[in-house]
C-alpha positions in Angstrom: 110.3 88.2 107.8 108.6 90.9 105.1 107.0 87.6 103.9 105.5 87.1 107.8 104.5 90.6 107.9 102.2 90.3 104.7 101.0 87.5 106.1 100.1 88.5 108.9 98.3 91.9 108.3 96.3 89.8 105.3 94.7 87.7 108.4 93.7 91.0 110.3 92.0 91.9 107.6 90.2 88.6 106.9 89.5 88.1 110.7 88.1 91.6 111.2 85.9 91.4 108.1 84.6 88.0 109.0 84.3 88.7 112.6 82.4 92.4 111.6 79.7 90.4 110.0 79.8 87.9 113.2 79.8 90.5 115.5 76.8 91.8 113.9 74.8 88.5 113.8 75.8 87.7 117.2 74.2 91.4 118.3 70.3 90.8 116.8 70.0 87.0 118.3 72.3 88.3 122.2 71.9 91.3 124.4 74.3 94.5 124.4 75.4 93.6 127.7 76.6 90.1 126.2 78.0 91.4 123.5 80.3 94.7 125.4 81.7 92.0 127.0 82.9 89.6 124.3 84.0 91.8 121.4 82.8 95.8 120.3 83.5 97.5 116.9 84.0 101.1 115.5 84.1 101.8 112.3 85.6 105.0 110.4 85.5 107.1 107.7 86.7 110.5 106.2 87.1 112.3 102.5 89.1 114.9 102.5 88.8 117.5 98.9 91.2 120.0 98.4 91.9 122.5 96.4 95.7 124.2 96.0 96.6 127.8 94.5 100.5 128.5 94.0 102.9 130.8 92.3 105.6 129.7 90.2 107.7 129.3 92.5 106.1 126.1 93.4 106.0 124.7 90.7 109.7 123.1 89.0 109.0 124.6 85.0 106.2 126.8 85.4 106.2 130.4 84.2 102.5 131.0 85.3 100.6 130.3 88.7 98.4 127.4 88.5 96.0 125.4 90.7 94.9 121.7 92.0 91.8 120.4 92.9 91.9 116.5 94.3 90.1 114.6 96.5 93.0 114.4 98.9 91.5 111.2 100.8 89.2 108.9 100.8 89.6 106.7 104.0 87.6 104.2 106.1 88.8 102.3 109.6 87.6 99.2 111.9 88.4 98.5 115.0 88.2 95.8 116.8 88.8 94.9 120.6 88.0 91.6 121.0 88.4 90.7 125.1 90.1 92.6 127.7 93.8 91.6 126.1 93.5 91.9 122.7 92.3 94.3 119.9 93.2 94.7 116.0 92.5 97.1 113.5 92.3 97.9 109.7 92.0 101.5 107.5 92.5 100.7 104.2 92.9 104.4 101.2 90.9 104.2 98.1 92.6 105.7 95.0 89.8 108.0 92.8 93.0 108.2 90.1 93.9 105.0 90.4 91.1 102.7 91.4 91.8 101.0 93.6 92.4 100.4 98.1 95.7 100.7 99.8 96.6 99.2 103.7 97.2 101.9 105.6 97.2 100.3 109.2 96.5 96.5 109.2 98.2 95.4 113.2 96.6 93.6 115.8 97.7 94.5 119.1 98.2 92.4 123.0 97.6 94.5 125.9 98.5 91.3 128.6 101.6 91.4 129.6 102.9 93.7 132.4 100.3 96.5 131.4 102.0 96.8 128.2 101.5 96.6 125.0 102.5 95.0 121.9 101.5 95.6 118.3 102.5 93.9 115.3 101.8 94.3 111.5 102.0 97.8 109.4 101.4 101.0 111.8 103.3 104.4 112.3 106.7 104.8 113.8 107.0 106.2 116.8 108.7 109.3 115.5 107.8 113.1 116.2 103.9 114.9 116.9 103.4 115.9 113.9 103.5 113.0 112.2 101.7 110.5 114.6 98.7 112.5 114.7 96.0 112.1 111.7 95.5 114.7 108.9 91.8 114.9 109.5 93.0 115.8 113.5 95.8 118.5 112.7 95.0 122.5 112.8 96.8 123.1 109.2 95.8 121.5 106.1 99.1 120.1 105.4 101.8 118.6 107.5 105.3 121.0 108.4 107.8 120.1 105.9 110.3 119.2 108.7 107.8 116.4 109.6 107.3 115.2 105.3 111.3 115.9 105.4 112.2 113.5 108.3 109.5 111.4 110.2 109.1 107.8 108.8 105.3 106.5 108.2 104.0 103.4 108.3 105.9 100.3 108.0 105.6 96.5 108.9 107.3 95.5 111.6 106.8 94.8 116.4 106.0 97.6 118.6 106.0 97.8 122.1 104.5 100.6 124.4 103.3 101.3 127.9 102.2 104.5 130.0 101.3 106.0 133.2 99.9 108.4 135.2 101.9 111.3 132.5 104.7 109.7 130.8 104.6 107.5 128.0 106.8 105.8 125.5 107.2 103.2 122.6 109.6 101.6 120.6 109.7 99.9 117.6 111.8 97.2 114.9 110.3 97.8 111.2 111.3 96.2 107.9 111.6 98.7 105.2 110.8 99.2 101.6 113.4 97.9 99.1 113.8 98.2 95.1 116.8 94.7 95.6 114.9 91.9 96.9 118.5 91.1 97.7 119.0 94.1 100.1 116.6 94.0 104.0 116.3 97.5 104.9 115.0 98.0 108.4 114.9 100.6 111.0 114.7 100.8 114.9 112.5 103.1 116.4 111.6 105.7 119.7 109.8 107.4 121.2 109.3 108.4 124.7 107.3 111.9 126.7 106.7 113.5 130.1 103.0 115.2 130.7 103.9 117.2 134.0 100.2 118.8 133.6 97.2 117.9 132.1 94.1 119.9 134.3 92.5 122.5 134.6 92.6 123.2 131.1 96.3 123.4 130.8 98.4 120.4 129.0 102.2 120.0 129.3 104.1 117.8 127.0 108.0 117.4 126.4 108.8 114.1 124.1 111.9 112.9 122.6 112.1 110.3 119.3 115.1 108.9 117.6 115.4 106.5 114.8 118.5 104.8 113.3 117.6 102.6 110.1 120.4 100.7 108.2 119.5 100.9 104.7 122.4 98.9 103.2 122.4 101.0 99.6 119.3 102.5 99.5 119.3 105.7 98.2 118.0 109.0 100.4 116.9 111.6 99.0 115.2 115.6 100.5 112.3 115.8 97.9 109.6 117.7 99.8 106.9 120.5 98.5 106.5 124.2 100.7 104.0 123.0 102.3 101.1 122.8 98.8 100.1 119.1 98.3 99.5 119.6 94.4 102.4 121.5 93.7 105.7 120.3 92.7 108.1 118.6 95.2 110.3 121.6 94.6 113.2 121.5 97.5 115.4 118.2 96.8 118.5 117.9 98.1 121.5 115.3 96.5 120.9 111.7 96.1 122.3 109.8 98.5 123.5 106.0 98.3 123.4 105.6 102.0 124.4 103.1 105.0 122.4 104.3 107.4 120.4 107.4 108.8 119.8 109.0 112.0 117.2 110.6 112.9 116.4 112.6 116.4 113.3 114.9 117.6 112.5 117.0 120.3 108.6 118.3 120.6 106.7 120.5 123.1 102.8 121.4 123.3 101.8 124.1 125.9 98.0 124.1 126.1 95.6 126.4 127.6 92.2 126.7 127.1 91.7 128.1 123.3 94.9 128.9 123.1 98.0 126.5 122.2 101.0 126.6 120.9 103.9 123.3 119.4 107.0 123.8 118.4 109.3 120.2 116.7 113.7 119.7 116.6 114.1 117.5 114.0 117.4 116.3 112.3 118.9 113.5 109.9 122.5 112.0 110.0 123.2 110.2 106.5 126.5 108.3 106.3 126.6 107.6 102.8 128.3 104.2 101.1 132.1 105.4 101.8 131.6 106.8 105.5 130.5 110.4 104.6 128.3 112.2 106.8 125.8 114.7 105.1 123.2 116.5 107.4 119.9 117.7 107.3 117.7 119.8 110.6 114.6 121.8 110.3 112.2 123.1 113.3 108.3 124.3 113.4 106.9 126.3 115.6 102.9 126.6 115.0 100.7 129.3 117.1 96.2 128.3 117.6 93.7 130.3 118.9 90.2 129.2 119.7 86.9 131.7 119.8 84.8 130.2 121.8 87.6 128.6 124.4 88.2 125.0 123.2 91.1 123.0 123.8 91.8 119.9 121.5 91.4 116.8 123.5 95.0 116.1 124.5 96.0 112.5 125.2 99.4 110.6 125.8 101.4 112.3 123.1 98.0 112.9 120.4 95.6 115.8 119.6 92.3 114.3 119.3 88.8 115.0 117.6 87.5 118.4 118.2 83.9 118.8 119.1 82.9 122.3 119.0 80.7 123.8 122.1 78.2 126.2 120.7 75.0 125.2 118.1 77.3 127.3 115.5 80.2 126.1 115.8 83.8 126.4 116.2 86.1 129.3 114.1 90.0 128.8 115.2 93.1 130.7 114.0 96.6 129.6 113.6 99.9 130.8 112.3 103.1 128.2 111.5 106.7 128.8 110.8 108.4 126.6 109.5 112.8 126.2 108.6 114.2 123.1 107.0 118.4 123.8 106.2 120.1 121.0 103.8 124.0 122.1 104.5 125.4 120.2 102.0 123.4 121.7 99.5 123.2 125.0 100.9 120.0 126.0 100.3 117.8 126.7 103.3 113.6 127.3 103.2 110.9 129.3 105.3 107.2 128.8 105.5 105.0 131.3 107.3 101.6 129.8 106.8 98.4 131.7 108.4 95.1 129.3 108.9 91.0 129.7 109.8 89.2 126.7 110.0 85.2 126.5 111.3 84.2 123.4 113.3 80.3 122.5 111.9 80.7 119.9 114.3 82.4 117.7 115.2 82.4 115.4 111.5 82.0 118.7 109.4 85.4 121.1 108.7 86.1 124.0 105.9 89.4 124.9 106.2 91.9 128.0 104.5 95.6 128.6 104.5 97.1 131.6 102.9 100.8 130.2 102.4 104.3 131.7 102.0 107.6 130.9 101.2 111.4 132.3 100.8 113.6 129.6 99.5 117.2 130.2 99.7 119.4 127.1 97.0 122.9 129.8 97.3 122.9 132.8 95.5 119.5 132.5 94.2 116.4 133.4 96.6 113.0 132.7 95.2 109.9 133.9 97.0 105.8 132.6 96.3 102.7 132.7 98.4 100.2 130.4 97.6 96.5 129.3 98.9 94.8 126.8 100.7 90.7 125.0 100.8 89.7 121.8 102.6 86.6 120.7 103.0 86.9 117.4 105.3 83.9 115.6 106.2 84.6 112.3 109.1 82.9 110.1 111.5 
């Protein structure tokens, strides 16, 4: 099955590259209207440059404050709509340190079956609001530690989704990576949402998600930074040889013009190969305020791009509180982040975050603070 998905991924990439050159040649020979009816293409790219400065509390062995500058992301994406039924996408990241490309999204979708979309290839699993939104569109530099600990990312698989006027759902079956070829870890993941209000500047969104993950003896371990990417993974749970994991999550969005409130609660129940249970859970809530009363674009469970109303740009103030509980390890982590974002236009954004953390590990309490700066360009 994994070989099949890999062949699909490579085929999508090849078809997109071939079709893109073919489409450009067609566009020169034929009319624009004819090209729109047959095939359309959307090319995008982004670069994120980060600077982090943090206390020793964010490092495993450091005695002094540290700093890190990195090209966090260099990404290109090509979306293709071939006709009214078929579309595809390929997304590549370039790793500057390794000097190599990595596939992110690589899938093909069919929408001609009873108003449902069927997607095959490498894609994000439908779990969580924070994870299913692009990092470059989020109002914070990093995703919440809760999201990083629990929400799965991209995997090869097949999914089915559908949406109506005020609801949406998506479910999929995915193959997971394994260190041993004899294992075949897999997951079934789904998300369902209801939007009771989305007009006159007011958006209200509720959603639930769940994932059952058959790990077949693979290791599970909480291993996260304190929401500072350039720092060490100082939050570590016990490595567990795992039979299965059940993830659950809930979401709430309330946005009224320039004011927004977002919260998620997520948990993981781990069953090891000896049938012992281990529970983890956490949540975050986040507040945002845009000075010029702009709202983030929203559509069916995702925030979209942000376009300032003024030619002078837009200013956004943000605050987030995150809490992660590792019950078996008797460890609680609380992180508070203040942020200020300046949008020059829809393509250029500068972000500054101030992060404070409290790590309660049994009888020990460690406190620290950190700063993050990001310059972002995307189109």
